[in-house]
C-alpha positions in Angstrom: 17.9 114.4 111.8 14.2 114.5 111.0 11.7 112.3 112.9 11.0 110.3 109.7 14.7 109.7 109.2 15.2 108.7 112.8 12.2 106.3 112.6 13.6 104.7 109.5 17.0 104.3 111.1 15.5 102.5 114.2 13.5 100.2 111.9 16.6 99.5 109.8 18.8 98.8 112.9 16.1 96.4 114.3 16.0 94.4 111.0 19.8 94.4 110.8 20.1 93.2 114.4 17.6 90.4 113.7 19.7 89.4 110.6 22.9 89.9 112.5 21.7 87.6 115.3 21.3 84.8 112.8 24.8 85.3 111.5 26.4 85.4 115.0 24.8 82.1 115.8 26.7 80.6 113.0 30.2 82.1 113.4 32.1 84.6 115.3 31.7 88.2 113.8 34.9 89.8 112.7 34.7 93.6 113.2 37.3 95.8 111.5 37.9 98.9 113.7 39.9 102.0 112.8 42.6 102.7 115.5 44.5 106.0 116.0 46.1 108.0 118.8 43.8 110.3 120.7 44.3 109.4 124.4 42.6 108.9 126.7 39.6 108.3 124.4 41.3 105.9 121.9 44.8 104.6 121.3 46.7 101.5 120.1 48.6 99.5 122.8 52.0 97.9 122.3 50.3 94.5 121.6 48.3 96.1 118.7 45.0 96.1 120.5 42.8 99.1 121.1 43.0 100.9 124.4 41.5 104.0 126.0 37.9 104.7 126.9 36.4 103.6 123.5 38.9 100.7 123.1 38.2 99.2 126.5 34.4 99.7 126.1 34.5 98.0 122.7 36.4 95.0 124.1 33.9 94.7 126.9 31.0 94.6 124.4 32.9 92.3 122.0 33.5 89.8 124.7 29.7 89.5 125.4 28.8 89.6 121.7 31.5 87.1 120.5 33.0 89.7 118.2 36.6 89.4 117.0 38.1 92.8 116.9 40.6 93.4 114.0 42.4 96.7 114.5 43.3 98.7 111.4 45.8 101.5 112.3 45.2 104.7 110.5 45.2 108.5 110.9 42.0 110.3 111.7 41.2 111.5 108.2 42.4 108.2 106.7 40.1 106.3 109.1 37.1 108.3 107.9 38.0 107.6 104.3 38.4 103.9 105.0 35.0 103.9 106.8 33.3 105.6 103.9 34.8 103.1 101.5 33.5 100.2 103.5 37.0 99.0 104.4 36.3 99.5 108.1 33.2 98.3 110.0 33.5 100.6 112.9 35.3 103.8 114.0 35.3 105.0 117.6 35.3 108.6 118.9 33.3 110.3 116.2 31.2 113.5 116.7 27.8 113.5 114.9 27.4 116.2 112.2 24.8 116.5 109.4 27.3 115.5 106.8 28.5 112.5 108.7 25.0 111.5 109.5 24.3 111.2 105.8 27.5 109.2 105.1 27.7 106.9 108.2 25.6 105.1 110.8 25.8 106.3 114.5 24.7 104.6 117.7 21.9 106.4 119.5 23.5 106.7 123.0 26.6 108.9 123.2 29.7 107.4 124.9 31.3 110.7 126.0 30.5 114.4 126.1 33.4 116.6 124.9 34.4 120.1 123.9 37.3 121.7 122.2 39.8 124.2 123.6 42.7 126.3 122.3 46.2 125.7 123.6 49.2 128.0 123.2 52.6 128.9 124.5 53.0 130.0 128.1 54.2 133.4 127.1 51.2 134.1 124.9 47.9 135.5 126.1 44.6 134.5 124.4 41.6 135.2 126.6 38.7 135.4 124.2 37.7 134.4 120.7 38.1 138.0 119.4 41.8 137.9 120.1 42.3 135.3 117.4 42.0 138.0 114.7 45.2 137.8 112.6 46.5 134.7 114.3 47.4 131.2 113.0 45.4 128.3 114.4 46.2 124.6 113.8 43.1 122.3 113.4 42.8 118.6 112.7 42.1 117.7 109.1 38.5 116.6 108.5 37.6 117.1 112.1 34.3 118.7 113.1 36.0 121.1 115.5 37.8 122.8 112.6 34.6 123.4 110.7 32.9 124.6 113.8 35.7 127.1 114.6 35.8 128.4 111.0 32.0 129.1 111.1 32.3 130.7 114.5 35.1 133.2 113.6 33.4 133.9 110.2 30.2 134.9 112.1 32.3 137.2 114.3 34.0 138.7 111.2 37.4 137.6 112.5 40.3 136.9 110.2 42.1 133.7 111.2 44.6 131.7 109.2 43.9 128.0 109.7 46.5 125.3 109.3 45.4 121.7 108.9 47.3 118.9 110.6 47.1 115.2 110.5 47.2 114.6 114.3 46.9 116.7 117.4 50.6 116.1 118.2 51.4 117.7 114.8 49.3 120.7 115.9 51.2 120.9 119.3 54.5 120.6 117.4 53.5 123.5 115.1 52.8 125.7 118.2 56.1 124.7 119.8 57.9 125.6 116.6 55.9 128.8 116.4 54.5 127.9 113.0 51.1 128.3 114.6 49.9 130.6 117.4 47.4 128.1 118.9 46.0 124.6 118.3 42.4 123.4 118.7 42.3 120.1 120.6 39.6 118.1 122.4 39.9 118.7 126.1 40.4 115.0 127.0 43.7 114.8 125.1 44.7 118.5 125.3 44.6 118.8 129.1 47.0 115.9 129.6 49.3 116.5 126.6 49.6 120.3 127.1 51.0 119.8 130.6 53.6 117.3 129.3 54.7 119.8 126.6 54.7 122.9 128.8 51.9 124.5 126.9 48.9 126.2 128.5 45.2 125.9 127.9 43.4 129.1 127.0 40.0 130.1 128.3 38.6 129.8 124.7 36.3 126.7 124.6 33.9 125.9 121.9 32.0 123.1 120.1 30.5 121.0 122.9 29.7 117.7 121.3 28.7 114.1 121.9 31.0 111.3 120.8 29.8 108.1 119.3 30.8 105.0 117.5 30.4 105.3 113.7 29.8 102.4 111.3 29.9 101.7 107.6 26.4 102.2 106.1 25.4 98.6 105.8 23.1 96.0 107.4 26.0 94.7 109.4 26.8 98.2 110.6 23.2 98.7 111.7 23.4 95.5 113.7 26.6 96.6 115.3 25.1 100.0 116.3 22.1 98.3 117.9 24.2 96.0 120.0 26.4 98.8 121.1 23.4 100.8 122.2 22.0 97.8 124.0 25.0 97.5 126.3 25.4 101.3 126.7 21.8 101.5 127.8 22.3 98.8 130.4 25.7 100.1 131.7 25.4 103.9 131.9 22.9 103.9 134.7 24.6 101.1 136.8 27.1 102.3 139.4 29.2 99.1 139.2 29.1 98.5 135.5 32.0 98.1 133.1 31.2 101.6 131.7 31.6 103.3 135.0 34.8 101.3 135.7 36.3 102.4 132.4 35.4 106.0 133.0 37.2 105.9 136.4 40.2 104.0 135.0 40.9 106.6 132.3 40.2 109.6 134.6 37.5 111.0 132.4 36.0 112.8 135.3 39.0 115.1 136.0 39.8 116.8 139.3 38.1 120.0 140.3 39.2 122.9 138.2 38.4 126.6 138.7 35.3 127.7 136.9 36.8 129.4 133.8 33.3 130.3 132.4 33.0 133.4 134.5 36.6 134.4 133.9 36.5 134.6 130.1 33.1 134.0 128.6 31.0 136.5 130.5 33.5 139.4 130.1 33.8 138.6 126.4 30.1 138.4 125.9 29.7 141.6 127.9 32.2 143.4 125.8 30.5 142.2 122.6 27.1 143.2 123.9 28.2 146.6 125.1 29.8 147.2 121.7 26.6 146.2 120.0 24.4 148.4 122.2 26.7 151.4 121.8 26.7 150.8 118.1 22.9 150.7 118.0 22.6 153.9 120.0 24.9 155.7 117.6 23.1 154.3 114.6 19.7 155.2 116.1 20.9 158.9 116.2 21.8 158.6 112.5 18.9 156.5 111.5 17.5 158.8 108.8 20.8 159.1 107.0 22.2 155.6 107.4 19.1 153.3 107.6 20.7 150.7 105.3 23.9 150.7 107.4 21.8 150.4 110.5 19.9 147.4 109.1 23.2 145.7 108.1 24.7 146.4 111.6 21.6 145.0 113.3 21.8 141.8 111.2 25.4 141.4 112.1 24.7 141.9 115.7 21.9 139.4 115.7 24.1 136.9 114.0 26.7 137.4 116.6 24.3 137.3 119.6 22.5 134.3 118.2 25.8 132.5 117.6 26.9 132.9 121.2 26.3 130.0 123.5 24.6 132.2 126.1 21.2 133.6 127.0 21.1 137.4 126.2 18.2 139.7 126.8 17.2 143.3 127.5 14.3 144.3 129.8 12.8 147.8 130.0 12.1 149.8 133.2 8.8 147.9 133.6 10.8 144.6 133.4 9.2 143.7 130.0 11.3 141.9 127.5 12.6 144.2 124.7 15.1 141.9 123.2 15.9 138.2 123.5 18.4 136.2 121.5 17.7 132.8 119.9 18.8 130.8 123.0 16.3 132.6 125.3 13.5 132.1 122.8 14.2 128.4 122.5 14.3 128.0 126.3 10.9 129.7 126.8 9.2 128.4 123.7 8.8 131.9 122.2 9.8 133.6 119.0 11.8 136.8 118.8 8.6 138.7 118.1 6.2 137.0 120.6 8.4 137.5 123.6 8.5 141.3 123.2 6.4 142.9 125.9 6.1 139.9 128.1 7.4 139.7 131.7 8.9 136.9 133.6 5.5 136.1 135.1 4.4 135.1 131.6 7.1 132.6 131.0 8.3 131.3 134.4 6.6 129.9 137.4 5.6 132.4 140.1 8.5 131.6 142.5 11.1 132.0 139.8 9.5 135.2 138.4 9.3 136.8 141.9 13.0 136.0 142.5 14.0 137.4 139.2 12.0 140.6 139.9 13.9 141.2 143.1 17.3 141.1 141.4 16.1 143.0 138.3 14.9 145.9 140.5 18.4 146.3 142.0 19.6 147.0 138.5 16.7 149.3 137.4 16.1 151.2 140.6 19.7 151.3 142.1 21.8 151.0 139.0 23.7 148.1 140.4 25.5 145.4 138.5 24.2 142.0 139.7 26.0 138.7 139.4 24.1 135.7 140.7 23.4 132.0 140.3 19.8 131.4 139.5 17.6 128.3 139.5 14.8 129.0 137.0 11.7 126.9 136.3 9.6 127.5 133.1 5.8 127.2 133.0 6.4 123.7 131.4 8.3 122.6 134.5 11.8 122.5 133.0 14.4 123.6 135.6 17.8 124.9 134.7 20.7 126.6 136.6 22.2 129.8 135.3 25.1 132.2 136.1 23.6 135.6 135.3 25.2 139.0 134.9 22.8 141.9 134.7 24.0 145.5 134.1 22.1 148.8 133.8 21.7 150.5 130.4 21.8 154.3 130.7 20.7 157.1 128.4 22.5 160.3 127.6 21.3 161.8 130.9 22.7 158.9 132.8 19.2 157.6 133.6 18.7 153.8 133.7 16.2 153.0 131.1 16.7 149.2 130.8 18.8 146.3 131.9 20.9 143.9 129.9 21.3 140.3 131.0 23.7 137.6 130.0 23.0 134.2 131.4 25.1 131.1 131.0 23.5 127.7 131.5 25.6 125.9 134.1 23.2 123.1 134.8 25.5 120.4 133.3 28.5 122.1 134.8 26.9 121.8 138.3 26.0 118.2 137.7 29.6 117.5 136.6 30.9 119.3 139.6 28.7 117.2 141.9 29.8 114.0 140.1 33.5 115.1 140.4 33.0 115.8 144.1 31.4 112.4 144.6 34.2 110.7 142.6 37.0 112.7 144.3 35.9 112.3 147.9 33.6 109.3 148.2 33.9 105.6 147.5 31.8 104.5 144.5 30.7 101.2 146.0 29.7 102.1 149.5 29.2 105.9 149.4 31.5 106.3 152.3 34.3 108.8 152.4 37.5 107.7 150.6 41.1 108.2 151.7 41.4 111.7 150.5 38.2 112.8 152.3 38.9 111.0 155.5 42.4 112.5 155.7 40.8 116.0 155.4 38.3 115.2 158.0 40.9 113.8 160.3 43.2 116.8 159.9 40.3 119.0 160.9 39.5 116.7 163.9 43.1 116.7 165.1 43.2 120.5 164.9 40.1 120.7 167.0 41.6 118.3 169.5 44.7 120.4 169.9 42.6 123.5 170.3 40.0 122.1 172.8 41.8 119.1 174.4 38.9 116.8 173.6 40.3 113.4 172.8 39.4 111.5 169.6 40.2 108.1 168.0 40.8 106.4 164.7 39.5 102.8 164.2 41.0 100.7 161.5 38.6 97.8 160.5 39.4 94.8 158.4 36.9 92.1 157.3 38.2 88.6 157.9 36.8 86.7 154.9 35.9 89.3 152.3 38.4 88.0 149.7 36.9 84.5 149.9 33.4 85.8 149.4 34.4 88.2 146.6 36.3 85.5 144.7 33.9 82.6 145.2 30.5 84.4 144.9 31.5 87.2 142.5 32.2 91.0 142.8 28.6 92.0 142.8 28.0 89.9 145.9 31.1 91.2 147.5 29.9 94.8 146.8 26.6 93.9 148.4 28.4 92.8 151.6 30.6 96.0 151.6 27.5 98.2 151.3 25.8 96.4 154.2 28.9 96.8 156.4 29.1 100.5 155.4 25.4 101.0 156.5 26.1 99.3 159.8 29.2 101.4 160.4 27.2 104.6 159.7 24.5 103.6 162.1 27.1 103.1 164.9 28.6 106.6 164.8 27.4 110.2 165.4 26.7 112.6 162.6 29.9 114.5 163.5 32.0 111.4 163.1 33.3 110.0 159.8 33.2 106.5 158.2 35.4 105.8 155.3 36.5 102.9 153.0 40.2 103.0 152.1 40.1 100.0 149.7 39.1 96.4 149.3 37.8 95.5 152.8 39.6 98.1 154.8 37.4 100.7 156.7 38.2 103.6 159.0 36.1 105.4 161.6 37.1 108.8 162.9 35.6 109.5 166.3 35.7 113.1 167.6 34.9 114.8 171.0 35.3 111.7 173.2 36.0 113.9 176.2 39.0 115.6 177.8 40.0 112.5 179.9 42.2 110.1 177.9 41.4 107.0 179.8 37.6 107.6 179.6 38.1 108.3 175.8 39.9 105.0 175.4 37.1 103.1 177.1 34.5 104.8 175.0 36.5 104.0 171.8 36.9 100.3 172.9 33.2 100.1 173.7 32.3 101.4 170.3 34.8 99.1 168.6 33.2 96.1 170.4 29.8 97.3 169.3 31.0 97.6 165.7 32.4 94.0 165.8 29.0 92.7 167.0 27.2 94.7 164.4 29.4 93.3 161.6 28.9 89.8 162.9 25.1 89.9 162.4 24.0 87.7 159.5 24.0 89.5 156.1 21.5 88.6 153.3 23.6 88.4 150.1 20.7 87.3 147.9 22.3 84.0 147.0 22.6 83.0 150.7 22.9 84.4 154.2 26.4 85.1 155.3 28.1 85.8 158.6 31.3 87.8 158.5 33.7 88.9 161.2 36.1 91.8 161.7 39.2 92.9 163.6 39.8 96.5 164.8 42.9 98.5 165.6 42.5 101.8 167.6 44.8 104.8 167.6 44.0 107.8 169.9 44.7 111.4 168.8 47.1 111.8 171.7 49.2 108.9 170.4 50.9 111.0 167.8 52.0 114.6 167.0 52.3 114.0 163.3 48.7 114.3 162.1 46.2 112.3 160.1 48.5 110.1 158.1 50.4 109.0 161.2 47.2 108.3 163.1 45.9 106.0 160.3 49.3 104.2 160.2 49.2 103.7 164.0 45.7 102.3 163.7 46.8 99.9 161.0 49.7 98.7 163.2 47.2 98.0 166.0 45.0 96.2 163.4 47.9 94.0 162.4 48.2 92.9 166.1 44.4 92.4 166.3 44.4 90.1 163.2 47.1 88.0 164.8 44.8 87.3 167.7 41.9 86.1 165.4 38.5 87.3 164.4 36.6 89.8 166.6 39.9 91.0 168.3 40.3 94.7 169.2 43.8 96.1 169.9 45.0 99.6 171.0 48.1 101.1 169.5 51.1 101.4 171.7 54.8 102.2 171.1 55.8 98.6 171.4 53.8 97.9 168.3 55.8 100.5 166.5 59.0 98.9 167.7 57.8 95.5 166.4 57.1 97.1 163.0 60.5 98.7 162.9 62.2 95.4 163.7 60.2 93.7 160.9 61.4 96.3 158.4 65.0 96.0 159.4 64.6 92.2 159.4 63.3 92.3 155.9 66.3 94.4 154.7 68.7 92.0 156.4 66.9 89.0 154.9 67.1 90.4 151.4 70.9 90.8 151.8 71.2 87.3 153.2 69.3 85.8 150.2 71.3 87.9 147.7 74.6 86.9 149.3 73.5 83.3 150.0 74.1 83.6 153.7 71.3 81.2 154.6 72.2 77.6 155.7 70.5 74.3 155.0 69.9 71.8 157.9 68.6 68.3 157.6 66.3 66.4 159.9 66.0 62.6 159.2 62.7 60.7 158.6 62.6 57.0 159.7 60.4 54.0 159.3 59.0 51.8 162.1 62.3 49.9 162.3 64.3 53.1 162.8 65.8 53.0 159.3 66.3 56.4 157.7 64.2 56.7 154.5 65.0 60.4 153.8 65.0 63.8 155.4 63.5 67.2 155.4 65.6 70.3 154.4 65.2 73.2 156.9 66.4 76.7 156.7 68.6 78.4 159.3 69.8 82.0 159.5 72.5 83.5 161.6 72.7 87.3 161.2 75.4 89.6 162.4 72.9 92.1 163.8 69.9 89.9 164.8 71.9 86.8 165.8 70.1 83.5 165.3 66.7 84.3 163.7 64.2 81.4 164.1 62.2 80.3 161.0 58.9 81.2 162.6 60.1 84.8 162.5 61.9 85.2 159.1 59.6 82.9 157.1 56.5 85.1 157.6 58.6 88.1 156.6 59.8 86.4 153.5 56.1 85.5 152.7 54.7 89.0 153.1 57.6 90.7 151.3 57.7 88.3 148.3 61.3 87.2 149.2 59.9 83.7 149.7 60.1 83.1 145.9 63.9 83.7 145.4 64.5 82.0 148.8 62.4 79.0 147.8 64.0 78.7 144.4 67.4 78.6 146.1 66.3 75.7 148.3 64.9 73.8 145.3 68.3 74.3 143.5 70.2 73.1 146.5 67.9 70.1 147.0 68.4 69.0 143.4 72.1 69.4 143.7 72.2 67.2 146.9 70.1 64.5 145.3 72.5 64.4 142.3 75.4 63.9 144.7 73.5 61.2 146.7 72.5 59.3 143.5 76.3 58.5 143.0 76.7 57.3 146.6 75.5 53.7 147.3 74.8 54.5 150.9 72.6 57.5 150.1 71.2 56.9 146.6 67.8 55.6 147.9 67.1 58.5 150.3 64.3 61.0 149.6 64.6 64.7 150.3 61.6 66.8 151.3 61.3 70.6 151.1 58.5 72.9 152.1 56.8 74.9 149.4 55.2 78.3 150.1 51.7 79.0 148.6 53.0 82.2 147.1 55.9 80.3 145.5 53.5 77.5 144.2 51.3 80.1 142.5 54.2 81.6 140.4 53.4 81.0 136.7 57.0 79.7 136.2 57.0 77.3 139.3 56.5 74.1 137.3 59.0 75.0 134.6 61.6 76.0 137.2 61.4 72.6 139.0 61.4 70.6 135.8 64.5 72.6 134.6 66.3 72.0 137.9 65.6 68.3 137.9 66.7 67.9 134.3 69.9 70.0 134.9 70.9 67.9 138.0 69.5 64.6 136.6 67.5 64.0 139.8 66.1 60.4 140.0 62.4 60.0 139.9 60.7 59.8 143.3 63.6 61.3 145.2 62.4 64.9 145.4 59.4 65.5 147.7 57.5 68.7 148.0 55.5 69.4 151.2 52.4 71.5 150.7 49.7 72.7 153.2 46.0 72.1 153.1 45.3 75.8 152.9 47.1 75.9 149.5 44.2 73.8 148.1 41.5 76.4 148.8 42.7 78.8 146.2 42.0 77.6 142.7 41.8 73.8 143.3 41.8 72.9 139.6 45.0 74.9 138.9 46.7 73.3 141.9 45.8 69.8 140.8 47.0 70.5 137.3 50.4 71.7 138.4 50.8 68.9 140.9 49.9 66.3 138.3 52.4 67.8 135.8 55.2 67.7 138.4 54.1 64.2 139.4 54.6 63.0 135.8 58.1 64.5 136.0 58.9 62.3 139.1 58.1 64.7 142.0 56.3 63.3 145.0 53.9 65.4 147.2 53.3 65.2 150.9 50.4 67.0 152.6 52.0 68.9 155.5 50.3 69.8 158.8 47.4 67.5 157.9 44.2 68.0 160.0 44.8 71.7 160.8 43.6 73.3 157.5 40.3 73.4 155.6 40.8 71.1 152.6 37.9 69.0 151.7 38.4 65.2 152.0 37.0 65.0 148.5 40.1 66.7 147.1 42.3 63.9 148.5 41.0 61.5 145.9 41.9 64.0 143.1 45.3 65.1 144.4 48.5 63.3 143.2 49.9 62.9 146.8 51.6 59.9 148.3 51.8 60.9 152.0 49.9 62.6 154.8 52.0 64.3 157.5 50.3 64.4 161.0 50.8 67.8 162.5 53.0 68.0 165.7 50.1 69.7 167.6 48.3 66.3 167.6 51.5 64.3 168.4 52.5 66.6 171.4 49.5 65.6 173.5 48.8 62.1 172.1 49.6 60.6 175.5 47.4 62.9 177.6 44.5 63.9 175.3 42.2 61.2 174.1 40.9 63.5 171.3 44.4 63.9 169.8 44.9 60.1 169.9 41.6 59.6 168.1 42.6 62.2 165.5 45.9 60.4 164.9 44.2 57.0 164.6 41.7 58.5 162.2 44.4 60.0 159.9 46.2 56.7 159.9 43.0 54.9 158.9 42.3 57.5 156.2 45.8 57.0 154.8 45.3 53.2 154.7 41.9 53.7 152.9 43.4 56.0 150.3 46.6 54.0 150.0 48.7 56.9 151.3 51.8 56.8 153.6 51.4 58.6 157.0 54.2 60.2 158.8 54.1 61.8 162.3 56.2 64.9 162.9 57.3 66.4 166.2 58.1 63.0 167.9 60.2 64.0 170.9 60.0 61.1 173.4 60.1 57.3 173.3 56.6 57.1 174.9 55.3 59.2 172.1 56.9 57.0 169.5 55.5 53.9 171.1 52.0 55.3 171.3 52.1 56.3 167.7 53.3 52.8 166.7 50.3 51.4 168.7 47.9 53.7 166.7 49.3 52.3 163.4 51.8 55.0 162.5 54.9 53.6 160.6 56.9 56.7 159.7 58.3 59.3 162.1 60.2 62.6 162.3 61.3 64.5 165.4 63.9 65.2 168.0 63.7 61.7 169.4 65.1 60.3 166.1 67.4 63.2 165.3 67.7 67.0 165.6 68.1 69.3 162.6 71.8 69.5 161.9 73.9 70.8 159.0 73.6 68.6 155.9 77.3 67.6 156.1 76.8 66.3 159.6 74.0 63.9 158.6 75.6 62.9 155.3 78.7 61.6 157.2 76.6 59.9 159.9 74.3 58.2 157.4 77.2 56.9 155.4 78.1 55.0 158.6 74.6 53.7 159.4 71.1 54.3 158.1 69.6 53.1 161.3 68.7 55.4 164.3 67.9 53.4 167.4 67.5 56.2 170.0 67.4 60.0 170.3 70.6 62.0 170.5 71.7 63.6 173.6 
């Protein structure tokens, strides 16, 4: 594209953007986008939306630009036709060519860098471009790679039969059916698909290209291109941008692969060069007789050498250039004529020239073949990395008269390798090692411990309130907190130690060489853990405000396990679980008893799953009474008697159900049973006015189907309004208050009543109480237990009762176990009670029979 053409394009895009901005202000822009299958770059999901790198990127931009994406499914060539006809506004994943540049609009900033590669059957060997002579190659119709490959083999004088296909999968199918010997596919799709089909990738790579969005040639298209470039410009340089997230999601930066360049390109180039040089030597001997043939041969050689994507040159015995192909001349700013006779000191800086001179003399003076990586800087200051092969050229007497060099530019390859290494082994947010890297480091450290006897430790660290910060202040603030913590962890350890982030707010420290004495090593590890806790607790400037966080740490010593890195990290996690149970700032050391506790929990979870599936749980009822001792209702409580574990208390199996997700089916069963009981009671005159309360888990409440499930149960069992009571905790209100209020209100309209359980122990704002559709506050038993001996608890109870009266809410005290407690609560204004004094939890059938006799409970049972 000429500078004038480019300038006109920028001007046109600017005007189109200005016009487009006016249109967007009036209505949402509908953008018709061609969609086809070329994963992971672009594909169509089951819901009809675009997916892949380009698809996800386009939706990120459209969300910010208020575009409405309309996907038009089409094949590659069909998409190009529709775009040219103006039936599409935009087409992703398009390489820029001169022809396409005349027919379409392209954004300025490339989305991806790609290249094409040949794929064939496992039993076929294709190692260079020259071996394609006489073979059949499938190429995508109207794709740039097909044209590029045709021109390339034509320049080499190779006869290839090309087969055009509509999709890459058709090309793979042709190879599998042996209708084609190889297929040309972009490496993004080919690397993944070839493994799935059992094909192999050949070393033949070609057509490096940049991939863009293409638009219909119109004012609207220019506006689209400008907005796309605007977001790409902002995102590409930011580590935590949507662009970087999409690249990681689709694995664009693939795992490290062997450097195939030196395996196929250099030998191929060397073979071509040697052939050309030998041909020139023979032709030089016959120059008088075959001058025209020599001229034609030289032209063909120049075409070949100038078509190869490598830097090829010949220097004489004085290290002066005698030949340089087009790539060398372009790099050095010379012509093929002006470079002749110059040395490296004329075109490179002094340091580079001196380094090249040393390696060149090994070839000229010793006749050695030299392969080396070079970092060369031109006089203009441009620095590039090369993989160079230099071989001696000998005359008929076997004297070295010159050297031939072939250099491949590996600058971008090295940069990609560095990026891949960073992505593969280090966390993108904090820069710390990731799980893969820390496991490698820990394996090495454990091997050193077994060899030297010097103890080491693994510290598992968890931040207490990171999720709350991340959700309430945003991910960018959360990332800032994580980076600050990472810096503090690095400052606390030696250079030989390792700090890693395993995910979310989970960190790990690997401490080596703590000494040969285990007890001293444990003390050292604990001292460092305490220091880390104190460091993390220092205030952190998050920009929007200063925040103080806290952490818990679990420690596992190298001598705790014989299994290696993974087992040590697991042991540290077990210790961390124990530390978190103790509260913020706690540090716990792993011991076998912890492992036993974890094993019991796993077995308990399996047994609980069976009990739920086979409905082996039992429902108990504890009555609730008013100030006169009249039973107004009851709370349903779960009991579990297991053949292996015996009687398992709720405070043990409920947390297991919560963490494993079993609380949802278990809670649904309790709701079903409660509705069934209320239906039976509604037909019994003695029981028809009783309420039935059940506890609701936060995890159960957050289920999308929770409201619908309860409404369906109430309708199925015809539960009277106001009889079903759901007890929720204050902590449930912290997470998405608006959603919680909306669900509670909907259930309230359906006749469900809500009681706020364990009131006074959570963190709910009193302002929420005015908005919540609750009818009752339930005083936690921790305040009731010491109401006679602790004046603070008495004040709290009196305050809660007064609050209930102010807000017109009932107040019930739970955990009432003695007559003195009941009397004291009455004196503080409480009018509803629940506890052992009025009745212990018993099977539902027991209380149903008793309440049919009398609804009044005058004293506690024996």
